[in-house]
PQR file with spaces between the fields and no chain letter, atoms N, CA, C, O and H, PARSE charges and radii, in Angstrom:
ATOM       1  N    UNK     1      -5.623  -28.180  -12.410 -0.4000 1.5000
ATOM       2  CA   UNK     1      -4.716  -27.102  -12.563 -0.0000 2.0000
ATOM       3  C    UNK     1      -5.058  -26.259  -13.817  0.5500 1.7000
ATOM       4  O    UNK     1      -5.445  -26.818  -14.844 -0.5500 1.4000
ATOM       5  N    UNK     2      -4.929  -25.030  -13.742 -0.4000 1.5000
ATOM       6  CA   UNK     2      -5.158  -24.117  -14.856 -0.0000 2.0000
ATOM       7  C    UNK     2      -3.963  -23.228  -15.214  0.5500 1.7000
ATOM       8  O    UNK     2      -3.192  -22.912  -14.308 -0.5500 1.4000
ATOM       9  H    UNK     2      -4.615  -24.576  -12.908  0.4000 1.0000
ATOM      10  N    UNK     3      -3.772  -22.846  -16.333 -0.4000 1.5000
ATOM      11  CA   UNK     3      -2.716  -21.975  -16.780 -0.0000 2.0000
ATOM      12  C    UNK     3      -3.298  -20.535  -16.916  0.5500 1.7000
ATOM      13  O    UNK     3      -4.404  -20.364  -17.429 -0.5500 1.4000
ATOM      14  H    UNK     3      -4.399  -23.102  -17.069  0.4000 1.0000
ATOM      15  N    UNK     4      -2.571  -19.545  -16.470 -0.4000 1.5000
ATOM      16  CA   UNK     4      -3.046  -18.153  -16.712 -0.0000 2.0000
ATOM      17  C    UNK     4      -1.830  -17.360  -17.293  0.5500 1.7000
ATOM      18  O    UNK     4      -0.668  -17.752  -17.188 -0.5500 1.4000
ATOM      19  H    UNK     4      -1.673  -19.684  -16.054  0.4000 1.0000
ATOM      20  N    UNK     5      -2.194  -16.263  -17.885 -0.4000 1.5000
ATOM      21  CA   UNK     5      -1.193  -15.323  -18.454 -0.0000 2.0000
ATOM      22  C    UNK     5      -1.172  -14.045  -17.607  0.5500 1.7000
ATOM      23  O    UNK     5      -2.213  -13.436  -17.358 -0.5500 1.4000
ATOM      24  H    UNK     5      -3.139  -15.945  -17.970  0.4000 1.0000
ATOM      25  N    UNK     6       0.057  -13.641  -17.159 -0.4000 1.5000
ATOM      26  CA   UNK     6       0.160  -12.436  -16.383 -0.0000 2.0000
ATOM      27  C    UNK     6       1.294  -11.657  -16.974  0.5500 1.7000
ATOM      28  O    UNK     6       2.186  -12.224  -17.606 -0.5500 1.4000
ATOM      29  H    UNK     6       0.902  -14.136  -17.361  0.4000 1.0000
ATOM      30  N    UNK     7       1.271  -10.315  -16.771 -0.4000 1.5000
ATOM      31  CA   UNK     7       2.398   -9.449  -17.230 -0.0000 2.0000
ATOM      32  C    UNK     7       3.701   -9.796  -16.582  0.5500 1.7000
ATOM      33  O    UNK     7       3.734  -10.431  -15.528 -0.5500 1.4000
ATOM      34  H    UNK     7       0.547   -9.853  -16.258  0.4000 1.0000
ATOM      35  N    UNK     8       4.779   -9.383  -17.206 -0.4000 1.5000
ATOM      36  CA   UNK     8       6.079   -9.576  -16.615 -0.0000 2.0000
ATOM      37  C    UNK     8       6.243   -8.837  -15.319  0.5500 1.7000
ATOM      38  O    UNK     8       6.885   -9.293  -14.372 -0.5500 1.4000
ATOM      39  H    UNK     8       4.753   -8.867  -18.062  0.4000 1.0000
ATOM      40  N    UNK     9       5.616   -7.638  -15.319 -0.4000 1.5000
ATOM      41  CA   UNK     9       5.669   -6.780  -14.082 -0.0000 2.0000
ATOM      42  C    UNK     9       5.001   -7.511  -12.920  0.5500 1.7000
ATOM      43  O    UNK     9       5.545   -7.567  -11.817 -0.5500 1.4000
ATOM      44  H    UNK     9       5.095   -7.268  -16.089  0.4000 1.0000
ATOM      45  N    UNK    10       3.857   -8.052  -13.167 -0.4000 1.5000
ATOM      46  CA   UNK    10       3.089   -8.745  -12.161 -0.0000 2.0000
ATOM      47  C    UNK    10       3.841   -9.962  -11.700  0.5500 1.7000
ATOM      48  O    UNK    10       3.886  -10.233  -10.500 -0.5500 1.4000
ATOM      49  H    UNK    10       3.415   -8.007  -14.063  0.4000 1.0000
ATOM      50  N    UNK    11       4.452  -10.728  -12.635 -0.4000 1.5000
ATOM      51  CA   UNK    11       5.253  -11.858  -12.304 -0.0000 2.0000
ATOM      52  C    UNK    11       6.358  -11.435  -11.298  0.5500 1.7000
ATOM      53  O    UNK    11       6.536  -12.074  -10.260 -0.5500 1.4000
ATOM      54  H    UNK    11       4.415  -10.508  -13.610  0.4000 1.0000
ATOM      55  N    UNK    12       7.044  -10.419  -11.606 -0.4000 1.5000
ATOM      56  CA   UNK    12       8.124   -9.911  -10.741 -0.0000 2.0000
ATOM      57  C    UNK    12       7.612   -9.548   -9.361  0.5500 1.7000
ATOM      58  O    UNK    12       8.252   -9.849   -8.353 -0.5500 1.4000
ATOM      59  H    UNK    12       6.898   -9.900  -12.449  0.4000 1.0000
ATOM      60  N    UNK    13       6.443   -8.891   -9.315 -0.4000 1.5000
ATOM      61  CA   UNK    13       5.829   -8.517   -8.026 -0.0000 2.0000
ATOM      62  C    UNK    13       5.505   -9.747   -7.217  0.5500 1.7000
ATOM      63  O    UNK    13       5.809   -9.812   -6.026 -0.5500 1.4000
ATOM      64  H    UNK    13       5.923   -8.646  -10.134  0.4000 1.0000
ATOM      65  N    UNK    14       4.905  -10.696   -7.838 -0.4000 1.5000
ATOM      66  CA   UNK    14       4.532  -11.957   -7.143 -0.0000 2.0000
ATOM      67  C    UNK    14       5.823  -12.680   -6.691  0.5500 1.7000
ATOM      68  O    UNK    14       5.899  -13.207   -5.581 -0.5500 1.4000
ATOM      69  H    UNK    14       4.658  -10.643   -8.806  0.4000 1.0000
ATOM      70  N    UNK    15       6.807  -12.688   -7.562 -0.4000 1.5000
ATOM      71  CA   UNK    15       8.058  -13.389   -7.162 -0.0000 2.0000
ATOM      72  C    UNK    15       8.683  -12.750   -5.903  0.5500 1.7000
ATOM      73  O    UNK    15       9.201  -13.432   -5.019 -0.5500 1.4000
ATOM      74  H    UNK    15       6.745  -12.260   -8.464  0.4000 1.0000
ATOM      75  N    UNK    16       8.608  -11.402   -5.871 -0.4000 1.5000
ATOM      76  CA   UNK    16       9.221  -10.738   -4.747 -0.0000 2.0000
ATOM      77  C    UNK    16       8.394  -10.974   -3.432  0.5500 1.7000
ATOM      78  O    UNK    16       8.912  -10.793   -2.331 -0.5500 1.4000
ATOM      79  H    UNK    16       8.188  -10.848   -6.590  0.4000 1.0000
ATOM      80  N    UNK    17       7.190  -11.354   -3.570 -0.4000 1.5000
ATOM      81  CA   UNK    17       6.314  -11.627   -2.335 -0.0000 2.0000
ATOM      82  C    UNK    17       6.383  -13.146   -1.885  0.5500 1.7000
ATOM      83  O    UNK    17       5.843  -13.530   -0.848 -0.5500 1.4000
ATOM      84  H    UNK    17       6.768  -11.502   -4.465  0.4000 1.0000
ATOM      85  N    UNK    18       7.044  -13.933   -2.688 -0.4000 1.5000
ATOM      86  CA   UNK    18       7.109  -15.327   -2.351 -0.0000 2.0000
ATOM      87  C    UNK    18       7.913  -15.506   -1.076  0.5500 1.7000
ATOM      88  O    UNK    18       8.957  -14.880   -0.894 -0.5500 1.4000
ATOM      89  H    UNK    18       7.483  -13.621   -3.530  0.4000 1.0000
ATOM      90  N    UNK    19       7.425  -16.359   -0.201 -0.4000 1.5000
ATOM      91  CA   UNK    19       8.140  -16.680    1.032 -0.0000 2.0000
ATOM      92  C    UNK    19       8.826  -18.046    0.764  0.5500 1.7000
ATOM      93  O    UNK    19       8.524  -18.726   -0.217 -0.5500 1.4000
ATOM      94  H    UNK    19       6.577  -16.868   -0.348  0.4000 1.0000
ATOM      95  N    UNK    20       9.740  -18.414    1.655 -0.4000 1.5000
ATOM      96  CA   UNK    20      10.496  -19.630    1.464 -0.0000 2.0000
ATOM      97  C    UNK    20       9.467  -20.849    1.411  0.5500 1.7000
ATOM      98  O    UNK    20       8.626  -21.051    2.287 -0.5500 1.4000
ATOM      99  H    UNK    20       9.985  -17.862    2.452  0.4000 1.0000
ATOM     100  N    UNK    21       9.634  -21.599    0.326 -0.4000 1.5000
ATOM     101  CA   UNK    21       8.847  -22.794    0.156 -0.0000 2.0000
ATOM     102  C    UNK    21       7.440  -22.580   -0.490  0.5500 1.7000
ATOM     103  O    UNK    21       6.692  -23.531   -0.716 -0.5500 1.4000
ATOM     104  H    UNK    21      10.317  -21.436   -0.385  0.4000 1.0000
ATOM     105  N    UNK    22       7.119  -21.295   -0.771 -0.4000 1.5000
ATOM     106  CA   UNK    22       5.778  -20.977   -1.286 -0.0000 2.0000
ATOM     107  C    UNK    22       5.824  -21.082   -2.851  0.5500 1.7000
ATOM     108  O    UNK    22       6.807  -20.737   -3.506 -0.5500 1.4000
ATOM     109  H    UNK    22       7.727  -20.523   -0.587  0.4000 1.0000
ATOM     110  N    UNK    23       4.709  -21.572   -3.373 -0.4000 1.5000
ATOM     111  CA   UNK    23       4.534  -21.567   -4.809 -0.0000 2.0000
ATOM     112  C    UNK    23       3.782  -20.301   -5.200  0.5500 1.7000
ATOM     113  O    UNK    23       3.271  -19.588   -4.337 -0.5500 1.4000
ATOM     114  H    UNK    23       3.910  -21.853   -2.842  0.4000 1.0000
ATOM     115  N    UNK    24       3.717  -20.029   -6.469 -0.4000 1.5000
ATOM     116  CA   UNK    24       2.949  -18.854   -6.917 -0.0000 2.0000
ATOM     117  C    UNK    24       1.497  -18.954   -6.547  0.5500 1.7000
ATOM     118  O    UNK    24       0.863  -17.944   -6.240 -0.5500 1.4000
ATOM     119  H    UNK    24       4.133  -20.609   -7.170  0.4000 1.0000
ATOM     120  N    UNK    25       0.958  -20.150   -6.569 -0.4000 1.5000
ATOM     121  CA   UNK    25      -0.450  -20.383   -6.115 -0.0000 2.0000
ATOM     122  C    UNK    25      -0.582  -20.020   -4.669  0.5500 1.7000
ATOM     123  O    UNK    25      -1.569  -19.407   -4.262 -0.5500 1.4000
ATOM     124  H    UNK    25       1.473  -20.971   -6.818  0.4000 1.0000
ATOM     125  N    UNK    26       0.471  -20.419   -3.833 -0.4000 1.5000
ATOM     126  CA   UNK    26       0.349  -20.075   -2.436 -0.0000 2.0000
ATOM     127  C    UNK    26       0.380  -18.563   -2.200  0.5500 1.7000
ATOM     128  O    UNK    26      -0.308  -18.073   -1.303 -0.5500 1.4000
ATOM     129  H    UNK    26       1.272  -20.917   -4.164  0.4000 1.0000
ATOM     130  N    UNK    27       1.134  -17.841   -2.956 -0.4000 1.5000
ATOM     131  CA   UNK    27       1.210  -16.408   -2.853 -0.0000 2.0000
ATOM     132  C    UNK    27      -0.105  -15.779   -3.230  0.5500 1.7000
ATOM     133  O    UNK    27      -0.620  -14.943   -2.488 -0.5500 1.4000
ATOM     134  H    UNK    27       1.693  -18.239   -3.683  0.4000 1.0000
ATOM     135  N    UNK    28      -0.667  -16.157   -4.364 -0.4000 1.5000
ATOM     136  CA   UNK    28      -1.967  -15.625   -4.823 -0.0000 2.0000
ATOM     137  C    UNK    28      -3.005  -15.909   -3.850  0.5500 1.7000
ATOM     138  O    UNK    28      -3.804  -15.032   -3.523 -0.5500 1.4000
ATOM     139  H    UNK    28      -0.249  -16.836   -4.966  0.4000 1.0000
ATOM     140  N    UNK    29      -3.045  -17.149   -3.341 -0.4000 1.5000
ATOM     141  CA   UNK    29      -4.058  -17.544   -2.369 -0.0000 2.0000
ATOM     142  C    UNK    29      -3.926  -16.702   -1.060  0.5500 1.7000
ATOM     143  O    UNK    29      -4.914  -16.257   -0.476 -0.5500 1.4000
ATOM     144  H    UNK    29      -2.396  -17.861   -3.607  0.4000 1.0000
ATOM     145  N    UNK    30      -2.746  -16.528   -0.669 -0.4000 1.5000
ATOM     146  CA   UNK    30      -2.510  -15.672    0.565 -0.0000 2.0000
ATOM     147  C    UNK    30      -3.038  -14.282    0.409  0.5500 1.7000
ATOM     148  O    UNK    30      -3.670  -13.712    1.299 -0.5500 1.4000
ATOM     149  H    UNK    30      -1.943  -16.890   -1.143  0.4000 1.0000
ATOM     150  N    UNK    31      -2.739  -13.725   -0.830 -0.4000 1.5000
ATOM     151  CA   UNK    31      -3.203  -12.299   -1.107 -0.0000 2.0000
ATOM     152  C    UNK    31      -4.646  -12.195   -1.237  0.5500 1.7000
ATOM     153  O    UNK    31      -5.235  -11.234   -0.744 -0.5500 1.4000
ATOM     154  H    UNK    31      -2.226  -14.188   -1.552  0.4000 1.0000
ATOM     155  N    UNK    32      -5.281  -13.145   -1.885 -0.4000 1.5000
ATOM     156  CA   UNK    32      -6.784  -12.971   -2.133 -0.0000 2.0000
ATOM     157  C    UNK    32      -7.562  -13.356   -0.920  0.5500 1.7000
ATOM     158  O    UNK    32      -8.721  -12.965   -0.784 -0.5500 1.4000
ATOM     159  H    UNK    32      -4.802  -13.926   -2.286  0.4000 1.0000
ATOM     160  N    UNK    33      -6.950  -14.134   -0.004 -0.4000 1.5000
ATOM     161  CA   UNK    33      -7.777  -14.556    1.164 -0.0000 2.0000
ATOM     162  C    UNK    33      -7.475  -13.701    2.403  0.5500 1.7000
ATOM     163  O    UNK    33      -7.930  -14.041    3.495 -0.5500 1.4000
ATOM     164  H    UNK    33      -6.008  -14.451   -0.114  0.4000 1.0000
ATOM     165  N    UNK    34      -6.718  -12.600    2.264 -0.4000 1.5000
ATOM     166  CA   UNK    34      -6.489  -11.717    3.425 -0.0000 2.0000
ATOM     167  C    UNK    34      -7.812  -11.167    3.937  0.5500 1.7000
ATOM     168  O    UNK    34      -8.708  -10.877    3.144 -0.5500 1.4000
ATOM     169  H    UNK    34      -6.349  -12.324    1.376  0.4000 1.0000
ATOM     170  N    UNK    35      -7.942  -11.025    5.203 -0.4000 1.5000
ATOM     171  CA   UNK    35      -9.172  -10.439    5.772 -0.0000 2.0000
ATOM     172  C    UNK    35      -9.163   -8.992    5.476  0.5500 1.7000
ATOM     173  O    UNK    35      -8.133   -8.331    5.607 -0.5500 1.4000
ATOM     174  H    UNK    35      -7.215  -11.260    5.847  0.4000 1.0000
ATOM     175  N    UNK    36     -10.302   -8.473    5.072 -0.4000 1.5000
ATOM     176  CA   UNK    36     -10.497   -7.074    4.865 -0.0000 2.0000
ATOM     177  C    UNK    36     -10.733   -6.368    6.225  0.5500 1.7000
ATOM     178  O    UNK    36     -11.467   -6.866    7.079 -0.5500 1.4000
ATOM     179  H    UNK    36     -11.138   -9.011    4.965  0.4000 1.0000
ATOM     180  N    UNK    37     -10.102   -5.222    6.394 -0.4000 1.5000
ATOM     181  CA   UNK    37     -10.228   -4.517    7.674 -0.0000 2.0000
ATOM     182  C    UNK    37     -10.893   -3.136    7.370  0.5500 1.7000
ATOM     183  O    UNK    37     -10.476   -2.408    6.470 -0.5500 1.4000
ATOM     184  H    UNK    37      -9.505   -4.817    5.701  0.4000 1.0000
ATOM     185  N    UNK    38     -11.925   -2.826    8.153 -0.4000 1.5000
ATOM     186  CA   UNK    38     -12.574   -1.545    7.916 -0.0000 2.0000
ATOM     187  C    UNK    38     -11.713   -0.425    8.409  0.5500 1.7000
ATOM     188  O    UNK    38     -11.053   -0.561    9.440 -0.5500 1.4000
ATOM     189  H    UNK    38     -12.264   -3.418    8.884  0.4000 1.0000
ATOM     190  N    UNK    39     -11.698    0.635    7.733 -0.4000 1.5000
ATOM     191  CA   UNK    39     -10.853    1.787    7.992 -0.0000 2.0000
ATOM     192  C    UNK    39     -11.220    2.442    9.400  0.5500 1.7000
ATOM     193  O    UNK    39     -10.401    3.136   10.002 -0.5500 1.4000
ATOM     194  H    UNK    39     -12.233    0.746    6.896  0.4000 1.0000
ATOM     195  N    UNK    40     -12.391    2.203    9.848 -0.4000 1.5000
ATOM     196  CA   UNK    40     -12.837    2.719   11.249 -0.0000 2.0000
ATOM     197  C    UNK    40     -11.872    2.150   12.288  0.5500 1.7000
ATOM     198  O    UNK    40     -11.649    2.801   13.309 -0.5500 1.4000
ATOM     199  H    UNK    40     -13.057    1.639    9.359  0.4000 1.0000
ATOM     200  N    UNK    41     -11.308    1.009   12.085 -0.4000 1.5000
ATOM     201  CA   UNK    41     -10.479    0.416   13.110 -0.0000 2.0000
ATOM     202  C    UNK    41      -9.323    1.319   13.469  0.5500 1.7000
ATOM     203  O    UNK    41      -8.883    1.352   14.618 -0.5500 1.4000
ATOM     204  H    UNK    41     -11.488    0.481   11.256  0.4000 1.0000
ATOM     205  N    UNK    42      -8.814    2.076   12.454 -0.4000 1.5000
ATOM     206  CA   UNK    42      -7.620    2.957   12.651 -0.0000 2.0000
ATOM     207  C    UNK    42      -8.002    4.394   13.034  0.5500 1.7000
ATOM     208  O    UNK    42      -7.112    5.228   13.200 -0.5500 1.4000
ATOM     209  H    UNK    42      -9.171    2.050   11.521  0.4000 1.0000
ATOM     210  N    UNK    43      -9.282    4.705   13.177 -0.4000 1.5000
ATOM     211  CA   UNK    43      -9.665    6.025   13.478 -0.0000 2.0000
ATOM     212  C    UNK    43      -9.136    6.473   14.778  0.5500 1.7000
ATOM     213  O    UNK    43      -9.354    5.783   15.774 -0.5500 1.4000
ATOM     214  H    UNK    43     -10.005    4.027   13.042  0.4000 1.0000
ATOM     215  N    UNK    44      -8.418    7.637   14.866 -0.4000 1.5000
ATOM     216  CA   UNK    44      -7.807    8.194   16.035 -0.0000 2.0000
ATOM     217  C    UNK    44      -6.472    7.597   16.445  0.5500 1.7000
ATOM     218  O    UNK    44      -5.897    7.981   17.463 -0.5500 1.4000
ATOM     219  H    UNK    44      -8.241    8.198   14.057  0.4000 1.0000
ATOM     220  N    UNK    45      -5.978    6.646   15.640 -0.4000 1.5000
ATOM     221  CA   UNK    45      -4.744    6.011   15.907 -0.0000 2.0000
ATOM     222  C    UNK    45      -3.517    6.939   16.012  0.5500 1.7000
ATOM     223  O    UNK    45      -2.567    6.680   16.749 -0.5500 1.4000
ATOM     224  H    UNK    45      -6.445    6.333   14.813  0.4000 1.0000
ATOM     225  N    UNK    46      -3.590    8.016   15.246 -0.4000 1.5000
ATOM     226  CA   UNK    46      -2.459    9.025   15.254 -0.0000 2.0000
ATOM     227  C    UNK    46      -2.805   10.291   16.008  0.5500 1.7000
ATOM     228  O    UNK    46      -2.116   11.304   15.882 -0.5500 1.4000
ATOM     229  H    UNK    46      -4.362    8.227   14.647  0.4000 1.0000
ATOM     230  N    UNK    47      -3.867   10.238   16.789 -0.4000 1.5000
ATOM     231  CA   UNK    47      -4.313   11.391   17.483 -0.0000 2.0000
ATOM     232  C    UNK    47      -3.204   12.124   18.254  0.5500 1.7000
ATOM     233  O    UNK    47      -3.079   13.341   18.114 -0.5500 1.4000
ATOM     234  H    UNK    47      -4.426    9.416   16.891  0.4000 1.0000
ATOM     235  N    UNK    48      -2.420   11.445   19.036 -0.4000 1.5000
ATOM     236  CA   UNK    48      -1.420   12.054   19.791 -0.0000 2.0000
ATOM     237  C    UNK    48      -0.049   11.591   19.378  0.5500 1.7000
ATOM     238  O    UNK    48       0.801   11.238   20.196 -0.5500 1.4000
ATOM     239  H    UNK    48      -2.521   10.457   19.150  0.4000 1.0000
ATOM     240  N    UNK    49       0.138   11.609   18.044 -0.4000 1.5000
ATOM     241  CA   UNK    49       1.351   11.113   17.470 -0.0000 2.0000
ATOM     242  C    UNK    49       2.224   12.233   17.010  0.5500 1.7000
ATOM     243  O    UNK    49       1.723   13.184   16.411 -0.5500 1.4000
ATOM     244  H    UNK    49      -0.552   11.896   17.379  0.4000 1.0000
ATOM     245  N    UNK    50       3.529   12.168   17.264 -0.4000 1.5000
ATOM     246  CA   UNK    50       4.506   13.124   16.788 -0.0000 2.0000
ATOM     247  C    UNK    50       4.558   13.172   15.271  0.5500 1.7000
ATOM     248  O    UNK    50       4.717   14.217   14.639 -0.5500 1.4000
ATOM     249  H    UNK    50       3.935   11.395   17.751  0.4000 1.0000
ATOM     250  N    UNK    51       4.408   11.934   14.717 -0.4000 1.5000
ATOM     251  CA   UNK    51       4.422   11.817   13.241 -0.0000 2.0000
ATOM     252  C    UNK    51       3.291   12.656   12.638  0.5500 1.7000
ATOM     253  O    UNK    51       3.506   13.317   11.623 -0.5500 1.4000
ATOM     254  H    UNK    51       4.279   11.086   15.230  0.4000 1.0000
ATOM     255  N    UNK    52       2.112   12.648   13.224 -0.4000 1.5000
ATOM     256  CA   UNK    52       0.943   13.427   12.672 -0.0000 2.0000
ATOM     257  C    UNK    52       1.281   14.913   12.716  0.5500 1.7000
ATOM     258  O    UNK    52       0.984   15.630   11.761 -0.5500 1.4000
ATOM     259  H    UNK    52       1.937   12.111   14.049  0.4000 1.0000
ATOM     260  N    UNK    53       1.876   15.383   13.764 -0.4000 1.5000
ATOM     261  CA   UNK    53       2.279   16.754   13.877 -0.0000 2.0000
ATOM     262  C    UNK    53       3.303   17.163   12.729  0.5500 1.7000
ATOM     263  O    UNK    53       3.191   18.207   12.087 -0.5500 1.4000
ATOM     264  H    UNK    53       2.117   14.800   14.541  0.4000 1.0000
ATOM     265  N    UNK    54       4.269   16.268   12.549 -0.4000 1.5000
ATOM     266  CA   UNK    54       5.315   16.485   11.507 -0.0000 2.0000
ATOM     267  C    UNK    54       4.607   16.463   10.156  0.5500 1.7000
ATOM     268  O    UNK    54       4.878   17.310    9.306 -0.5500 1.4000
ATOM     269  H    UNK    54       4.361   15.420   13.071  0.4000 1.0000
ATOM     270  N    UNK    55       3.738   15.541    9.955 -0.4000 1.5000
ATOM     271  CA   UNK    55       3.028   15.501    8.637 -0.0000 2.0000
ATOM     272  C    UNK    55       2.203   16.760    8.332  0.5500 1.7000
ATOM     273  O    UNK    55       2.220   17.306    7.229 -0.5500 1.4000
ATOM     274  H    UNK    55       3.518   14.852   10.646  0.4000 1.0000
ATOM     275  N    UNK    56       1.484   17.184    9.375 -0.4000 1.5000
ATOM     276  CA   UNK    56       0.662   18.466    9.229 -0.0000 2.0000
ATOM     277  C    UNK    56       1.582   19.596    8.886  0.5500 1.7000
ATOM     278  O    UNK    56       1.228   20.442    8.064 -0.5500 1.4000
ATOM     279  H    UNK    56       1.470   16.741   10.271  0.4000 1.0000
ATOM     280  N    UNK    57       2.758   19.650    9.485 -0.4000 1.5000
ATOM     281  CA   UNK    57       3.674   20.761    9.302 -0.0000 2.0000
ATOM     282  C    UNK    57       4.230   20.730    7.833  0.5500 1.7000
ATOM     283  O    UNK    57       4.338   21.757    7.162 -0.5500 1.4000
ATOM     284  H    UNK    57       3.046   18.963   10.153  0.4000 1.0000
ATOM     285  N    UNK    58       4.565   19.516    7.393 -0.4000 1.5000
ATOM     286  CA   UNK    58       5.079   19.360    6.039 -0.0000 2.0000
ATOM     287  C    UNK    58       3.986   19.750    4.986  0.5500 1.7000
ATOM     288  O    UNK    58       4.292   20.437    4.012 -0.5500 1.4000
ATOM     289  H    UNK    58       4.477   18.682    7.938  0.4000 1.0000
ATOM     290  N    UNK    59       2.724   19.309    5.189 -0.4000 1.5000
ATOM     291  CA   UNK    59       1.650   19.603    4.302 -0.0000 2.0000
ATOM     292  C    UNK    59       1.467   21.130    4.233  0.5500 1.7000
ATOM     293  O    UNK    59       1.326   21.692    3.147 -0.5500 1.4000
ATOM     294  H    UNK    59       2.475   18.751    5.981  0.4000 1.0000
ATOM     295  N    UNK    60       1.469   21.762    5.345 -0.4000 1.5000
ATOM     296  CA   UNK    60       1.308   23.249    5.485 -0.0000 2.0000
ATOM     297  C    UNK    60       2.408   23.915    4.823  0.5500 1.7000
ATOM     298  O    UNK    60       2.160   24.900    4.128 -0.5500 1.4000
ATOM     299  H    UNK    60       1.583   21.305    6.228  0.4000 1.0000
ATOM     300  N    UNK    61       3.608   23.491    4.957 -0.4000 1.5000
ATOM     301  CA   UNK    61       4.818   24.072    4.331 -0.0000 2.0000
ATOM     302  C    UNK    61       4.722   23.957    2.801  0.5500 1.7000
ATOM     303  O    UNK    61       4.934   24.931    2.079 -0.5500 1.4000
ATOM     304  H    UNK    61       3.809   22.690    5.522  0.4000 1.0000
ATOM     305  N    UNK    62       4.401   22.756    2.329 -0.4000 1.5000
ATOM     306  CA   UNK    62       4.268   22.491    0.918 -0.0000 2.0000
ATOM     307  C    UNK    62       3.135   23.333    0.257  0.5500 1.7000
ATOM     308  O    UNK    62       3.282   23.770   -0.884 -0.5500 1.4000
ATOM     309  H    UNK    62       4.228   21.965    2.916  0.4000 1.0000
ATOM     310  N    UNK    63       2.052   23.548    0.951 -0.4000 1.5000
ATOM     311  CA   UNK    63       0.937   24.343    0.446 -0.0000 2.0000
ATOM     312  C    UNK    63       1.371   25.764    0.252  0.5500 1.7000
ATOM     313  O    UNK    63       1.044   26.382   -0.760 -0.5500 1.4000
ATOM     314  H    UNK    63       1.933   23.193    1.878  0.4000 1.0000
ATOM     315  N    UNK    64       2.133   26.318    1.244 -0.4000 1.5000
ATOM     316  CA   UNK    64       2.646   27.675    1.167 -0.0000 2.0000
ATOM     317  C    UNK    64       3.656   27.896    0.042  0.5500 1.7000
ATOM     318  O    UNK    64       3.713   28.961   -0.573 -0.5500 1.4000
ATOM     319  H    UNK    64       2.399   25.815    2.066  0.4000 1.0000
ATOM     320  N    UNK    65       4.446   26.856   -0.203 -0.4000 1.5000
ATOM     321  CA   UNK    65       5.465   27.002   -1.255 -0.0000 2.0000
ATOM     322  C    UNK    65       4.985   26.671   -2.652  0.5500 1.7000
ATOM     323  O    UNK    65       5.666   26.984   -3.629 -0.5500 1.4000
ATOM     324  H    UNK    65       4.399   25.991    0.296  0.4000 1.0000
ATOM     325  N    UNK    66       3.852   26.059   -2.764 -0.4000 1.5000
ATOM     326  CA   UNK    66       3.334   25.657   -4.113 -0.0000 2.0000
ATOM     327  C    UNK    66       2.840   26.876   -4.830  0.5500 1.7000
ATOM     328  O    UNK    66       2.322   27.843   -4.272 -0.5500 1.4000
ATOM     329  H    UNK    66       3.299   25.805   -1.970  0.4000 1.0000
ATOM     330  N    UNK    67       3.056   26.739   -6.185 -0.4000 1.5000
ATOM     331  CA   UNK    67       2.572   27.803   -7.133 -0.0000 2.0000
ATOM     332  C    UNK    67       1.493   27.213   -7.950  0.5500 1.7000
ATOM     333  O    UNK    67       1.648   26.153   -8.555 -0.5500 1.4000
ATOM     334  H    UNK    67       3.476   25.953   -6.639  0.4000 1.0000
ATOM     335  N    UNK    68       0.331   27.940   -7.969 -0.4000 1.5000
ATOM     336  CA   UNK    68      -0.724   27.399   -8.884 -0.0000 2.0000
ATOM     337  C    UNK    68      -0.330   27.435  -10.366  0.5500 1.7000
ATOM     338  O    UNK    68       0.329   28.373  -10.815 -0.5500 1.4000
ATOM     339  H    UNK    68       0.204   28.802   -7.477  0.4000 1.0000
ATOM     340  N    UNK    69      -0.733   26.419  -11.110 -0.4000 1.5000
ATOM     341  CA   UNK    69      -0.534   26.429  -12.481 -0.0000 2.0000
ATOM     342  C    UNK    69      -1.616   27.166  -13.218  0.5500 1.7000
ATOM     343  O    UNK    69      -2.775   27.189  -12.802 -0.5500 1.4000
ATOM     344  H    UNK    69      -1.269   25.657  -10.744  0.4000 1.0000
ATOM     345  N    UNK    70      -1.206   27.798  -14.370 -0.4000 1.5000
ATOM     346  CA   UNK    70      -2.185   28.492  -15.142 -0.0000 2.0000
ATOM     347  C    UNK    70      -2.560   27.589  -16.363  0.5500 1.7000
ATOM     348  O    UNK    70      -1.678   26.946  -16.932 -0.5500 1.4000
ATOM     349  H    UNK    70      -0.264   27.779  -14.707  0.4000 1.0000
ATOM     350  N    UNK    71      -3.789   27.540  -16.746 -0.4000 1.5000
ATOM     351  CA   UNK    71      -4.216   26.705  -17.888 -0.0000 2.0000
ATOM     352  C    UNK    71      -4.612   27.593  -19.035  0.5500 1.7000
ATOM     353  O    UNK    71      -5.002   27.099  -20.093 -0.5500 1.4000
ATOM     354  H    UNK    71      -4.505   28.063  -16.285  0.4000 1.0000
């Protein structure tokens, strides 16, 4: 067993991720051993989604309403 030092913020984040009966070691192990997924898997997932249309409309609206900053 080893001791490590972590920030209070990280401690709180890990504590909020703990599931019933899990230790902090269990949480850390679960997080570091998650399988990595390639982004390609999600390609086209929103192609015919209403959410994507709404997102595009919001982005377009925000671009029209934004005012460039002068430096």
